[in-house]
C-alpha positions in Angstrom: 218.4 98.0 60.1 217.1 94.5 59.2 220.7 93.5 58.3 222.0 94.9 61.7 219.3 93.0 63.6 219.8 89.8 61.7 216.3 89.8 60.4 215.1 88.4 57.1 214.0 91.0 54.7 211.7 90.6 51.7 211.6 93.3 49.0 208.9 93.2 46.4 208.6 95.4 43.4 205.1 95.8 41.8 204.4 96.9 38.3 201.0 98.3 37.3 199.9 96.7 34.0 198.5 99.2 31.5 199.7 102.2 33.5 201.1 104.0 30.4 197.7 103.7 28.6 196.0 105.3 31.6 198.5 108.1 31.7 198.1 108.8 28.0 194.2 108.8 28.0 193.5 110.4 31.4 196.7 112.4 31.8 199.4 112.3 34.4 197.3 113.6 37.3 195.0 110.5 37.0 198.1 108.3 36.8 199.6 109.8 40.0 196.3 109.4 41.8 196.0 105.7 40.7 199.5 105.1 42.0 198.6 106.5 45.4 195.4 104.4 45.5 197.4 101.3 44.5 200.0 101.9 47.1 197.3 102.4 49.8 195.6 99.2 48.8 198.9 97.3 48.9 199.8 98.6 52.3 196.4 97.6 53.7 196.7 94.2 52.0 200.2 93.4 53.1 199.8 94.0 56.8 203.4 93.1 57.7 204.9 95.7 55.3 207.4 98.2 56.9 208.0 100.6 54.1 206.4 101.4 50.7 207.8 103.8 48.1 207.4 104.6 44.5 210.2 103.8 42.1 210.6 105.2 38.6 207.4 105.2 36.5 204.8 102.7 37.4 206.7 100.6 39.9 206.1 100.4 43.6 208.4 98.8 46.2 207.3 97.2 49.4 209.6 95.9 52.2 208.8 93.4 54.9 211.1 92.5 57.8 210.9 89.2 59.7 209.5 87.8 56.4 208.6 84.1 56.6 209.2 81.5 54.0 205.5 81.8 53.1 205.9 85.4 52.0 205.6 84.2 48.3 202.2 82.7 49.1 201.1 85.9 50.8 202.0 87.9 47.7 200.2 85.6 45.4 197.0 85.9 47.6 197.5 89.7 47.7 197.7 90.0 43.9 194.7 87.7 43.5 192.4 89.6 45.9 193.6 93.1 46.5 192.7 94.4 43.0 189.3 92.7 42.6 187.5 96.0 43.2 188.0 98.7 40.6 189.5 102.1 41.3 187.4 105.2 41.0 189.4 107.8 39.0 187.8 111.0 37.5 184.4 109.4 37.6 185.5 106.2 35.8 186.0 102.7 37.1 189.4 101.4 36.3 190.4 97.8 36.8 194.1 97.2 37.0 196.4 94.3 37.6 199.8 94.2 39.0 202.9 92.0 38.4 205.4 91.4 41.1 209.0 90.3 41.6 210.3 89.3 45.0 213.8 89.1 46.5 214.6 88.0 50.0 217.6 88.2 52.3 219.9 86.6 53.0 219.4 84.2 50.0 219.4 87.0 47.4 221.9 89.2 49.2 221.9 91.5 52.2 222.6 94.9 50.6 219.6 97.0 49.6 221.0 97.6 46.1 221.4 93.9 45.5 217.9 93.1 46.7 216.3 95.8 44.6 218.2 94.7 41.5 217.1 91.1 42.1 213.5 92.0 42.8 213.4 94.0 39.5 215.0 91.2 37.6 212.3 88.8 39.0 209.6 91.3 38.0 211.0 91.6 34.4 210.9 87.8 34.1 207.4 87.7 35.4 206.2 90.2 32.8 207.9 88.3 30.0 206.5 85.0 31.1 203.0 86.2 31.8 203.2 85.3 35.5 201.7 87.5 38.1 204.5 86.9 40.6 208.0 85.4 40.5 210.6 85.0 43.2 214.2 85.7 42.2 216.5 82.8 41.5 220.2 83.0 40.5 219.5 81.8 37.0 217.5 84.9 36.3 220.4 87.2 36.9 222.7 85.0 34.9 220.3 85.1 31.9 219.9 88.9 32.3 223.7 89.3 32.3 224.0 87.1 29.2 221.3 89.1 27.4 223.1 92.4 28.3 226.3 91.1 26.9 224.6 89.8 23.8 222.9 93.2 23.3 226.2 95.1 23.6 228.0 92.8 21.2 225.1 93.1 18.7 225.1 96.9 18.8 228.9 96.8 18.1 228.3 94.4 15.2 225.7 96.7 13.7 228.0 99.8 14.1 231.0 97.9 12.6 229.0 95.9 10.0 230.2 92.6 11.3 227.6 90.6 9.4 227.8 88.2 6.5 225.3 87.2 3.8 225.0 83.5 2.8 223.2 82.8 -0.4 220.8 79.8 -0.7 219.7 78.9 -4.3 216.0 78.9 -5.1 214.8 76.3 -7.6 211.9 76.5 -10.0 209.3 73.9 -9.2 208.6 73.1 -12.9 212.1 72.7 -14.2 214.3 72.3 -11.1 216.6 75.0 -12.4 218.1 77.7 -10.2 216.0 80.9 -10.8 217.3 83.0 -7.9 218.9 83.0 -4.5 217.8 83.9 -1.1 220.1 86.1 1.1 220.5 84.8 4.6 221.9 87.1 7.3 224.6 85.6 9.5 226.5 87.1 12.5 229.8 85.3 13.0 230.0 86.4 16.7 233.4 85.3 18.1 232.0 84.8 21.6 229.2 82.4 20.6 227.4 81.7 17.3 223.9 83.2 17.5 220.9 81.9 15.6 219.1 84.2 13.1 216.0 83.4 15.1 217.5 85.3 18.0 219.3 88.0 16.0 216.3 89.3 14.1 213.9 89.7 17.0 216.7 91.5 19.0 217.4 93.9 16.1 213.6 94.7 16.0 213.4 95.3 19.7 216.5 97.5 19.7 215.2 99.5 16.7 218.1 98.5 14.5 216.3 96.3 12.0 216.0 99.0 9.3 219.7 99.9 9.6 220.7 96.3 9.1 218.1 95.8 6.4 219.6 98.6 4.4 223.1 97.1 4.7 221.7 93.7 3.5 220.2 95.3 0.4 223.4 97.3 -0.5 225.6 94.3 0.2 223.5 91.9 -1.9 223.5 94.4 -4.8 227.2 94.7 -4.5 227.6 90.9 -4.6 225.4 90.6 -7.7 227.2 93.5 -9.5 
């Protein structure tokens, strides 16, 4: 409708920090109630909101038509003040914080799918950077696309064992003689050389570090044999 009427549309996706812990400790009914209260507080705080809905898990989306360029400032003020008061859940006071990502038409697209994707990309970047709010910019999507490509190539490399071990000698301090070697993992990625400082954290986050660690041990033993 906003597209047909030529109106600017702002789409914001909110994430509730610590929602998983609340679900685990107070059970899902308390989590659902918290989401309802959060949504109500957001709707009251953002008076120009047109629609509010729950996305998967702990994410809530809010749309605003006829959004002004100052919508980002409004969101920052909302996040700063809307959650000062605690929520009352099952006789307990719960203080929660939210993180938000914003996308706005027509700069970030006019299709609903594009705006939602860009808003969630901005939210993910806000969570990683520790910000409470970020507006989407094209570089975010480019970095997300690059990381997805890198992740897929790394998974393929693990499956096909496309790694190499480089050996660095270790010298005894007293004599200066070589008394061992250190095995260094290298990934000769054809698309772009990747630093071990990037590879190892990614393997850990993907749950692949043990698999690769086992390969390193077996390969090193084979080289020494």
